N, CA, C and O atoms as a DFTB+ gen file, in Angstrom:
316 C
 N C O
     1  1     -32.496     -48.605      20.752
     2  2     -33.089     -48.598      19.436
     3  2     -33.102     -50.030      18.922
     4  3     -32.078     -50.712      18.950
     5  1     -34.253     -50.486      18.454
     6  2     -34.364     -51.841      17.954
     7  2     -34.673     -51.799      16.469
     8  3     -35.520     -51.024      16.024
     9  1     -33.992     -52.625      15.712
    10  2     -34.182     -52.699      14.282
    11  2     -34.771     -54.060      13.939
    12  3     -34.409     -55.068      14.545
    13  1     -35.663     -54.090      12.984
    14  2     -36.328     -55.324      12.586
    15  2     -35.816     -55.763      11.217
    16  3     -35.419     -54.940      10.393
    17  1     -35.831     -57.067      10.994
    18  2     -35.407     -57.614       9.723
    19  2     -36.256     -58.817       9.387
    20  3     -36.689     -59.539      10.285
    21  1     -36.500     -59.046       8.116
    22  2     -37.220     -60.235       7.676
    23  2     -36.338     -61.465       7.718
    24  3     -36.836     -62.583       7.586
    25  1     -35.043     -61.284       7.898
    26  2     -34.096     -62.388       7.851
    27  2     -33.662     -62.831       9.234
    28  3     -32.695     -63.584       9.352
    29  1     -34.337     -62.395      10.279
    30  2     -33.921     -62.739      11.628
    31  2     -32.828     -61.805      12.084
    32  3     -32.375     -60.946      11.328
    33  1     -32.408     -61.973      13.312
    34  2     -31.350     -61.106      13.801
    35  2     -30.208     -61.932      14.358
    36  3     -30.407     -63.018      14.904
    37  1     -29.030     -61.404      14.211
    38  2     -27.836     -62.001      14.784
    39  2     -27.304     -60.983      15.767
    40  3     -27.326     -59.785      15.485
    41  1     -26.832     -61.428      16.900
    42  2     -26.333     -60.493      17.900
    43  2     -24.909     -60.843      18.285
    44  3     -24.532     -62.014      18.340
    45  1     -24.138     -59.824      18.546
    46  2     -22.821     -59.989      19.143
    47  2     -22.747     -58.964      20.268
    48  3     -22.899     -57.763      20.041
    49  1     -22.520     -59.436      21.447
    50  2     -22.469     -58.590      22.631
    51  2     -23.694     -57.684      22.707
    52  3     -23.581     -56.513      23.067
    53  1     -24.878     -58.232      22.363
    54  2     -26.116     -57.495      22.484
    55  2     -26.413     -56.525      21.357
    56  3     -27.411     -55.808      21.420
    57  1     -25.577     -56.480      20.328
    58  2     -25.796     -55.564      19.217
    59  2     -26.295     -56.374      18.020
    60  3     -25.626     -57.309      17.580
    61  1     -27.454     -56.020      17.499
    62  2     -28.012     -56.733      16.353
    63  2     -27.279     -56.331      15.079
    64  3     -27.000     -55.154      14.853
    65  1     -26.974     -57.324      14.254
    66  2     -26.286     -57.049      12.993
    67  2     -27.214     -57.131      11.800
    68  3     -26.827     -56.744      10.697
    69  1     -28.421     -57.621      11.986
    70  2     -29.330     -57.817      10.854
    71  2     -29.779     -56.501      10.227
    72  3     -30.190     -56.484       9.066
    73  1     -29.710     -55.410      10.965
    74  2     -30.139     -54.121      10.423
    75  2     -29.093     -53.480       9.529
    76  3     -29.406     -52.533       8.808
    77  1     -27.869     -53.962       9.555
    78  2     -26.799     -53.327       8.793
    79  2     -27.016     -53.509       7.291
    80  3     -27.290     -54.620       6.837
    81  1     -26.897     -52.436       6.521
    82  2     -27.031     -52.557       5.066
    83  2     -25.812     -53.283       4.479
    84  3     -24.783     -53.389       5.146
    85  1     -25.913     -53.782       3.245
    86  2     -24.783     -54.503       2.640
    87  2     -23.510     -53.656       2.511
    88  3     -22.399     -54.170       2.640
    89  1     -23.684     -52.372       2.260
    90  2     -22.556     -51.446       2.172
    91  2     -22.739     -50.397       3.265
    92  3     -23.754     -49.701       3.308
    93  1     -21.751     -50.291       4.143
    94  2     -21.843     -49.403       5.299
    95  2     -21.180     -48.062       5.034
    96  3     -20.172     -47.977       4.332
    97  1     -21.759     -47.025       5.603
    98  2     -21.107     -45.724       5.638
    99  2     -20.254     -45.695       6.912
   100  3     -20.363     -46.589       7.751
   101  1     -19.435     -44.703       7.052
   102  2     -18.636     -44.588       8.270
   103  2     -19.526     -44.255       9.462
   104  3     -19.181     -44.575      10.599
   105  1     -20.662     -43.621       9.215
   106  2     -21.617     -43.371      10.293
   107  2     -22.200     -44.692      10.803
   108  3     -22.403     -44.855      12.006
   109  1     -22.473     -45.643       9.883
   110  2     -22.941     -46.975      10.284
   111  2     -21.887     -47.677      11.135
   112  3     -22.201     -48.285      12.158
   113  1     -20.634     -47.582      10.697
   114  2     -19.531     -48.204      11.430
   115  2     -19.433     -47.602      12.828
   116  3     -19.306     -48.332      13.811
   117  1     -19.492     -46.281      12.919
   118  2     -19.399     -45.595      14.209
   119  2     -20.540     -46.016      15.130
   120  3     -20.324     -46.261      16.317
   121  1     -21.740     -46.101      14.593
   122  2     -22.902     -46.486      15.400
   123  2     -22.751     -47.916      15.910
   124  3     -23.025     -48.192      17.078
   125  1     -22.317     -48.823      15.040
   126  2     -22.149     -50.226      15.432
   127  2     -21.086     -50.377      16.519
   128  3     -21.276     -51.112      17.488
   129  1     -19.965     -49.673      16.346
   130  2     -18.861     -49.781      17.303
   131  2     -19.043     -48.887      18.527
   132  3     -18.284     -48.967      19.493
   133  1     -20.065     -48.036      18.462
   134  2     -20.329     -47.089      19.547
   135  2     -19.125     -46.171      19.799
   136  3     -18.671     -45.977      20.927
   137  1     -18.643     -45.628      18.696
   138  2     -17.541     -44.675      18.738
   139  2     -17.971     -43.442      17.954
   140  3     -19.008     -43.452      17.291
   141  1     -17.189     -42.401      18.030
   142  2     -17.491     -41.190      17.289
   143  2     -17.149     -41.327      15.816
   144  3     -16.393     -42.214      15.419
   145  1     -17.714     -40.444      15.018
   146  2     -17.477     -40.456      13.576
   147  2     -16.008     -40.224      13.237
   148  3     -15.478     -40.839      12.312
   149  1     -15.354     -39.342      13.980
   150  2     -13.937     -39.071      13.728
   151  2     -13.091     -40.319      13.948
   152  3     -12.207     -40.623      13.147
   153  1     -13.358     -41.039      15.028
   154  2     -12.617     -42.285      15.301
   155  2     -12.888     -43.317      14.218
   156  3     -11.990     -44.068      13.837
   157  1     -14.122     -43.362      13.720
   158  2     -14.460     -44.301      12.648
   159  2     -13.643     -43.984      11.399
   160  3     -13.136     -44.893      10.742
   161  1     -13.516     -42.710      11.070
   162  2     -12.712     -42.336       9.907
   163  2     -11.235     -42.643      10.134
   164  3     -10.524     -42.964       9.182
   165  1     -10.765     -42.550      11.362
   166  2      -9.385     -42.940      11.657
   167  2      -9.188     -44.420      11.369
   168  3      -8.143     -44.819      10.854
   169  1     -10.186     -45.240      11.697
   170  2     -10.107     -46.669      11.383
   171  2      -9.964     -46.903       9.890
   172  3      -9.234     -47.798       9.465
   173  1     -10.655     -46.103       9.097
   174  2     -10.645     -46.284       7.644
   175  2      -9.247     -46.155       7.055
   176  3      -8.989     -46.676       5.970
   177  1      -8.358     -45.484       7.736
   178  2      -6.994     -45.317       7.237
   179  2      -6.045     -46.405       7.716
   180  3      -4.875     -46.422       7.333
   181  1      -6.540     -47.311       8.551
   182  2      -5.705     -48.442       8.969
   183  2      -5.599     -49.436       7.822
   184  3      -6.590     -49.697       7.140
   185  1      -4.411     -49.995       7.598
   186  2      -4.260     -50.929       6.472
   187  2      -5.058     -52.229       6.634
   188  3      -5.372     -52.886       5.642
   189  1      -5.386     -52.602       7.869
   190  2      -6.128     -53.854       8.082
   191  2      -7.641     -53.659       8.075
   192  3      -8.384     -54.634       8.182
   193  1      -8.111     -52.419       7.951
   194  2      -9.546     -52.153       7.965
   195  2     -10.103     -52.258       6.545
   196  3      -9.515     -51.702       5.618
   197  1     -11.230     -52.963       6.355
   198  2     -11.741     -53.244       5.003
   199  2     -12.559     -52.117       4.381
   200  3     -13.735     -52.304       4.070
   201  1     -11.957     -50.969       4.203
   202  2     -12.690     -49.840       3.627
   203  2     -12.303     -49.634       2.165
   204  3     -11.235     -50.049       1.716
   205  1     -13.208     -48.982       1.442
   206  2     -12.984     -48.632       0.038
   207  2     -13.281     -47.151      -0.103
   208  3     -14.299     -46.667       0.392
   209  1     -12.405     -46.438      -0.772
   210  2     -12.627     -45.018      -1.011
   211  2     -13.151     -44.829      -2.424
   212  3     -12.563     -45.307      -3.394
   213  1     -14.269     -44.121      -2.519
   214  2     -14.880     -43.807      -3.806
   215  2     -14.974     -42.290      -3.863
   216  3     -15.925     -41.694      -3.358
   217  1     -13.978     -41.677      -4.482
   218  2     -13.899     -40.216      -4.464
   219  2     -13.709     -39.755      -3.030
   220  3     -12.768     -40.178      -2.359
   221  1     -14.590     -38.895      -2.559
   222  2     -14.477     -38.399      -1.184
   223  2     -15.208     -39.285      -0.175
   224  3     -15.152     -39.031       1.029
   225  1     -15.887     -40.316      -0.656
   226  2     -16.672     -41.188       0.226
   227  2     -15.879     -42.420       0.649
   228  3     -15.026     -42.909      -0.091
   229  1     -16.174     -42.912       1.849
   230  2     -15.577     -44.147       2.350
   231  2     -16.718     -45.109       2.616
   232  3     -17.677     -44.770       3.308
   233  1     -16.612     -46.313       2.063
   234  2     -17.637     -47.329       2.263
   235  2     -16.976     -48.615       2.721
   236  3     -15.790     -48.845       2.481
   237  1     -17.779     -49.463       3.396
   238  2     -17.261     -50.711       3.962
   239  2     -18.259     -51.824       3.667
   240  3     -19.456     -51.670       3.907
   241  1     -17.766     -52.937       3.150
   242  2     -18.601     -54.103       2.933
   243  2     -18.998     -54.697       4.277
   244  3     -18.139     -54.908       5.133
   245  1     -20.290     -54.973       4.477
   246  2     -20.792     -55.474       5.764
   247  2     -20.086     -56.751       6.192
   248  3     -19.612     -56.833       7.325
   249  1     -20.003     -57.758       5.311
   250  2     -19.399     -59.030       5.697
   251  2     -17.928     -58.867       6.059
   252  3     -17.452     -59.450       7.034
   253  1     -17.208     -58.069       5.267
   254  2     -15.785     -57.828       5.562
   255  2     -15.626     -57.100       6.896
   256  3     -14.714     -57.398       7.668
   257  1     -16.514     -56.147       7.162
   258  2     -16.462     -55.410       8.421
   259  2     -16.728     -56.329       9.615
   260  3     -16.001     -56.285      10.608
   261  1     -17.768     -57.159       9.518
   262  2     -18.097     -58.054      10.630
   263  2     -17.016     -59.109      10.828
   264  3     -16.768     -59.539      11.955
   265  1     -16.369     -59.529       9.740
   266  2     -15.237     -60.460       9.859
   267  2     -14.085     -59.753      10.568
   268  3     -13.432     -60.342      11.429
   269  1     -13.832     -58.489      10.209
   270  2     -12.772     -57.696      10.842
   271  2     -13.050     -57.539      12.339
   272  3     -12.133     -57.568      13.160
   273  1     -14.344     -57.373      12.681
   274  2     -14.741     -57.228      14.085
   275  2     -14.619     -58.530      14.867
   276  3     -14.625     -58.519      16.098
   277  1     -14.509     -59.647      14.160
   278  2     -14.427     -60.937      14.837
   279  2     -15.771     -61.589      15.079
   280  3     -15.879     -62.494      15.907
   281  1     -16.804     -61.145      14.367
   282  2     -18.146     -61.717      14.543
   283  2     -18.085     -63.205      14.168
   284  3     -17.609     -63.548      13.085
   285  1     -18.562     -64.090      15.053
   286  2     -18.449     -65.528      14.820
   287  2     -19.188     -66.028      13.579
   288  3     -18.768     -67.023      12.988
   289  1     -20.260     -65.381      13.171
   290  2     -21.012     -65.832      12.000
   291  2     -20.339     -65.456      10.682
   292  3     -20.765     -65.921       9.625
   293  1     -19.314     -64.637      10.723
   294  2     -18.664     -64.170       9.502
   295  2     -17.188     -64.560       9.413
   296  3     -16.463     -64.035       8.569
   297  1     -16.745     -65.454      10.255
   298  2     -15.354     -65.891      10.213
   299  2     -15.159     -66.888       9.097
   300  3     -16.031     -67.712       8.820
   301  1     -14.012     -66.805       8.460
   302  2     -13.679     -67.755       7.398
   303  2     -13.320     -69.079       8.041
   304  3     -12.622     -69.120       9.054
   305  1     -13.800     -70.160       7.448
   306  2     -13.478     -71.478       8.002
   307  2     -12.055     -71.856       7.587
   308  3     -11.586     -71.476       6.514
   309  1     -11.395     -72.590       8.435
   310  2     -10.012     -73.012       8.160
   311  2      -9.953     -74.467       7.773
   312  3      -8.884     -75.076       7.819
   313  1     -11.098     -75.049       7.386
   314  2     -11.148     -76.468       6.992
   315  2     -10.612     -76.674       5.608
   316  3     -10.580     -77.804       5.120
């Protein structure tokens, strides 16, 4: 599946990140990581995972998620 963006695409290990919305659902996280939805929700309960709970919903900020994943374009500089 290929996704298009007006802002160009960034890839990590062959996976495009430009299609990701600013706020991710757990289904988006599961699709990006190529894991099941249940495993994605298990990640949401880890203290180091950047999720936010809004009532019964779990959402993840795209930049925080990609930084958590180790994406080189989203790492904080140490300068």
